C-alpha positions in Angstrom: 138.2 151.1 39.8 141.8 151.0 40.9 140.5 151.2 44.5 138.6 148.6 44.0 140.8 146.2 43.3 143.2 147.2 46.1 140.0 146.6 48.6 139.0 143.4 47.1 142.4 142.0 47.5 143.2 143.3 50.7 140.1 141.3 52.2 140.6 138.0 50.6 144.2 138.6 52.4 142.6 138.9 55.7 143.6 142.4 55.9 141.6 145.4 57.7 140.6 147.2 54.4 138.0 150.3 53.9 134.4 149.1 53.1 133.7 149.1 49.4 131.0 152.2 49.8 132.7 153.9 51.9 135.8 154.3 49.4 133.0 154.7 46.3 131.2 157.0 48.6 128.2 154.9 48.6 125.1 156.5 51.4 126.2 154.8 54.8 122.2 154.4 55.8 121.4 152.3 52.6 124.4 150.0 53.5 123.4 149.6 56.9 119.5 148.8 56.0 121.5 146.2 53.4 123.5 144.4 56.1 119.8 144.6 58.3 118.0 142.8 55.6 121.0 140.2 55.1 121.9 140.5 51.7 125.8 140.3 51.1 128.0 143.6 50.5 126.4 146.3 49.1 126.5 146.7 45.4 127.9 150.1 44.2 125.8 152.6 42.6 125.3 152.7 39.1 127.0 155.7 37.3 126.1 155.4 34.2 129.2 155.1 32.5 129.2 151.7 30.3 132.8 151.0 30.4 132.7 151.5 34.1 129.8 149.2 34.0 131.9 146.8 32.1 134.9 147.0 34.3 133.1 146.6 37.4 131.7 143.0 36.4 134.8 141.7 35.0 136.4 143.1 38.4 133.4 141.2 40.2 133.9 138.0 38.1 137.8 138.3 39.0 137.0 138.1 42.7 134.7 135.2 42.4 137.2 133.2 40.6 139.6 133.9 43.7 137.3 133.1 46.2 136.3 129.6 44.8 139.7 128.8 44.1 140.5 129.9 48.0 137.8 127.4 48.8 138.8 124.5 46.8 142.5 124.9 48.3 140.7 124.9 52.0 138.5 122.0 51.0 141.4 120.1 50.0 143.7 120.9 53.1 140.8 119.7 54.8 140.3 116.5 53.1 144.0 115.6 53.4 144.0 116.6 56.8 141.4 114.0 57.5 143.3 111.0 55.9 146.3 111.5 57.4 144.2 111.1 61.1 142.1 108.7 59.7 145.0 106.2 59.1 148.3 106.9 61.1 151.2 106.2 59.5 152.9 105.0 62.7 152.6 105.3 66.2 153.9 108.7 66.2 151.0 110.0 64.3 148.5 108.8 66.5 146.5 111.9 67.8 147.0 113.2 71.7 144.0 111.7 72.9 144.5 108.4 71.2 148.4 108.4 72.7 147.0 109.6 76.0 144.6 106.4 75.7 147.6 104.0 75.3 149.4 105.3 77.6 146.9 105.2 80.0 145.2 101.7 79.7 149.0 100.2 77.9 150.6 99.0 81.3 147.4 97.3 82.3 147.3 95.3 78.6 151.0 94.5 79.5 150.3 93.3 83.2 147.4 91.3 81.7 149.9 89.7 79.0 152.4 88.7 81.6 149.7 87.2 83.6 148.5 85.0 80.5 152.8 84.4 80.0 152.9 83.3 83.5 150.1 81.0 83.9 151.0 77.8 84.8 151.0 75.2 81.9 148.8 72.1 82.5 151.7 70.0 82.9 153.0 72.3 85.6 149.7 71.5 87.5 150.2 70.4 91.3 149.4 66.3 90.8 146.6 65.2 93.2 148.9 63.9 96.8 146.0 61.1 96.8 145.7 59.7 93.0 142.6 56.9 92.4 145.3 55.1 90.8 148.8 54.8 92.3 151.7 55.8 90.2 154.9 53.9 89.7 157.7 55.1 92.1 160.5 57.1 90.4 164.2 57.7 90.9 166.7 54.5 91.9 164.3 53.0 93.8 162.0 52.3 91.3 164.9 52.0 87.8 165.0 48.7 86.1 168.1 47.4 87.7 167.2 47.7 90.7 163.8 45.8 90.7 165.6 43.2 88.7 168.4 42.8 91.8 165.0 43.2 94.6 162.9 40.0 92.5 166.4 37.7 92.4 166.3 36.7 95.8 169.9 38.2 95.8 170.8 37.2 99.5 170.0 33.3 99.0 171.9 33.7 95.4 174.8 35.0 96.7 174.7 32.5 100.0 174.5 29.5 97.9 176.7 30.3 95.2 180.0 31.0 98.3 179.0 27.7 99.6 179.0 25.9 96.7 182.3 27.7 95.7 183.9 27.0 99.2 183.0 23.3 99.2 184.5 23.3 95.4 187.6 24.7 96.8 187.9 22.5 99.9 187.7 19.6 97.3 190.6 20.8 95.9 189.4 22.6 92.7 191.7 24.9 91.0 191.2 29.1 91.3 189.3 28.7 87.7 187.0 26.1 88.7 185.9 27.5 91.9 184.9 30.9 90.0 183.6 29.4 87.4 181.2 27.3 90.1 180.9 30.3 92.1 179.3 32.6 88.9 177.1 28.8 87.7 175.1 28.7 90.9 174.5 32.4 91.4 172.9 32.8 87.7 171.0 29.6 88.5 169.6 31.0 91.7 168.7 34.3 90.1 166.4 32.7 87.7 164.8 30.8 90.4 164.2 33.8 92.2 162.8 35.4 89.8 160.4 32.9 88.5 159.4 32.6 92.6 158.4 36.6 92.2 156.4 35.8 88.6 154.3 33.1 90.6 154.1 34.7 93.6 152.8 38.1 92.1 148.9 38.0 92.9 149.8 36.8 96.1 152.6 39.0 96.8 149.9 42.2 95.9 146.8 40.7 97.8 149.1 40.9 100.8 151.2 44.3 100.2 154.4 42.5 100.7 157.4 44.9 100.7 160.2 44.5 98.2 158.3 42.9 95.7 158.9 45.1 92.2 156.3 42.4 90.5 153.4 42.8 92.7 153.7 46.7 93.2 153.8 47.1 89.2 157.7 48.5 89.4 158.8 45.2 87.2 156.5 43.5 84.1 156.0 39.9 83.9 157.6 40.4 80.6 160.1 42.1 81.7 161.2 39.2 84.3 160.7 36.3 82.1 163.0 38.3 79.2 165.5 38.7 82.1 165.2 34.6 82.6 165.7 34.0 78.6 168.3 36.1 79.0 170.2 34.3 82.0 169.6 30.7 80.7 171.6 31.7 77.5 174.5 32.9 79.8 173.9 30.2 82.2 174.6 27.1 79.5 178.1 28.2 78.8 178.9 28.6 82.4 177.7 25.3 83.3 179.4 23.4 80.1 182.6 25.0 80.9 183.0 22.1 83.6 181.5 19.4 81.4 179.0 18.6 80.2 178.0 15.5 82.6 178.1 18.0 85.1 175.8 21.1 83.5 173.5 18.4 82.5 172.9 17.3 86.6 172.8 21.4 87.3 170.1 22.2 84.7 167.8 19.2 86.1 168.5 20.9 90.1 167.6 24.3 88.3 164.5 22.7 86.4 163.4 20.9 90.0 163.5 24.7 91.6 161.7 26.2 89.3 158.7 23.3 89.2 158.6 23.7 93.3 157.5 26.9 92.7 154.3 25.7 90.9 154.1 22.4 93.3 153.8 21.3 96.6 154.8 24.3 97.7 151.7 25.0 99.8 151.5 21.4 101.5 153.1 19.1 104.2 155.7 17.8 101.0 157.0 21.4 100.3 160.2 20.8 101.6 160.7 17.7 98.7 161.7 20.1 96.1 164.5 21.5 97.7 165.9 18.7 98.9 166.0 17.5 95.7 167.5 19.9 93.6 170.1 20.8 96.4 170.7 17.0 96.4 171.9 17.4 92.3 174.3 19.9 93.5 177.2 17.5 94.8 177.1 15.8 91.0 177.6 18.6 89.4 180.7 19.6 91.6 181.6 16.0 91.2 181.5 14.9 88.0 182.4 18.8 86.9 186.5 19.8 85.5 187.7 22.0 83.1 186.6 21.8 79.6 183.1 20.4 78.0 184.4 16.9 77.8 185.5 16.4 81.4 184.2 13.5 83.3 184.6 12.9 87.0 183.9 10.3 89.5 180.1 10.3 90.8 179.7 12.0 94.2 179.7 10.6 97.8 176.6 9.9 98.9 177.3 11.4 102.6 177.8 14.7 100.5 174.3 14.3 98.6 173.0 13.3 101.8 174.1 16.9 103.7 173.4 18.8 99.9 169.8 17.7 100.9 169.5 18.6 104.4 171.0 21.6 103.3 168.2 22.5 100.8 165.8 22.1 103.5 167.2 24.5 105.9 167.3 26.7 103.7 163.9 26.0 102.4 162.5 26.5 106.3 165.1 29.7 106.8 163.2 31.1 103.5 159.5 30.4 104.6 159.6 32.4 108.1 159.4 35.5 106.6 155.8 34.8 104.8 154.4 33.1 107.1 151.6 35.3 107.9 150.6 36.2 104.6 150.8 32.1 103.6 148.8 31.5 106.3 145.9 33.8 105.5 146.4 32.3 101.8 145.2 29.0 103.5 148.5 27.2 103.2 149.4 24.1 105.1 152.9 23.4 104.4 155.7 22.0 107.3 157.5 25.5 108.5 153.9 26.8 108.8 152.5 23.8 111.0 155.9 24.1 113.1 155.8 28.0 113.9 152.1 28.1 114.7 153.1 25.2 117.7 156.7 26.9 118.3 156.5 30.7 116.7 158.4 32.2 114.5 160.8 33.7 116.2 162.0 30.5 117.8 161.5 28.8 113.8 163.8 31.2 112.7 166.5 30.4 115.4 166.1 27.0 115.0 166.5 26.9 110.7 169.3 29.2 111.0 171.1 26.5 113.7 170.7 23.6 111.7 171.5 25.3 108.5 174.7 26.5 109.6 175.7 23.3 111.3 174.7 21.6 108.0 177.7 24.3 106.5 179.9 23.5 108.5 179.5 19.3 108.4 179.6 19.8 104.1 183.0 21.3 104.6 184.9 18.8 106.8 183.1 16.2 104.7 184.7 17.6 101.9 187.8 18.2 103.2 187.9 14.6 104.4 186.7 12.2 101.9 186.2 14.8 99.0 183.0 15.4 96.9 183.9 12.2 94.7 184.5 8.4 95.4 
């Protein structure tokens, strides 16, 4: 009985134990026959001893319970291993094959991610070099202040303001009065320039005239009108500074100039509004002084005539630059008719010389007889 117990335990522990049959003296031929027939272990022979039989049965049950417990423990270990393999806690618990696969495909996935990140956004895509709709130009040239300056006909405005300021200085006006005259005339001429470009916006767009912000879209009509209103609000106190009567004549001069942008400018009498507008300027200088209630004497007739002639010269000089476009538009004003006969270059030279002579005469008459009677 003791021998049987040691043998069973040795086999459960995986030791190289001697078969039970050999320990009990079982017939080798009978054991071999049992192995060939597929039976498990050969049961020991019945010795006829009831007590021994009882011990053998008990020992067999004890071995069976031990085997079942061992098998159940092995099953639990396999289940635990399967659960750990199925849901890894972190990247370190991944199987070796999975780790190798990640190592193999990881760089490609990272590269794809970098390609997606480096892909240009929709806003970064290159703009078509030949767009259907022309975009407004940007930068300093396309800024609002520059556009307002270009639409103001600033050369003409500055030239007219300096001429009248010089006449006022020669006539003996004080320096502060001369300064106010220059600012007032400059403001009025800027208003006339903006209004002229508003009226001619469609024509300038058809002719593709350069340097016209209202025609090429860099300046809107609403913005130009807003600038005119602001300049008019500034013009009122400037003009009244030299007297209400003087301010009235200057306001009428500006209104006539704006009217000339709308009527008569396409025909033979295009020069008329220019002559009237400039003829009113000596009234502004003569009746002006310092203070809102100041009223001077009327101007000298010679100064009034010279001022009107100056307006006609300025009109001719200004018209030369648009002769081609105006001719295509069907205009028939006087400068255009003369240019068709003598040429634009000669017309410009004659108009410039004529204007310079009139300015010199204004300075001479202003120094000798003065602006007022």
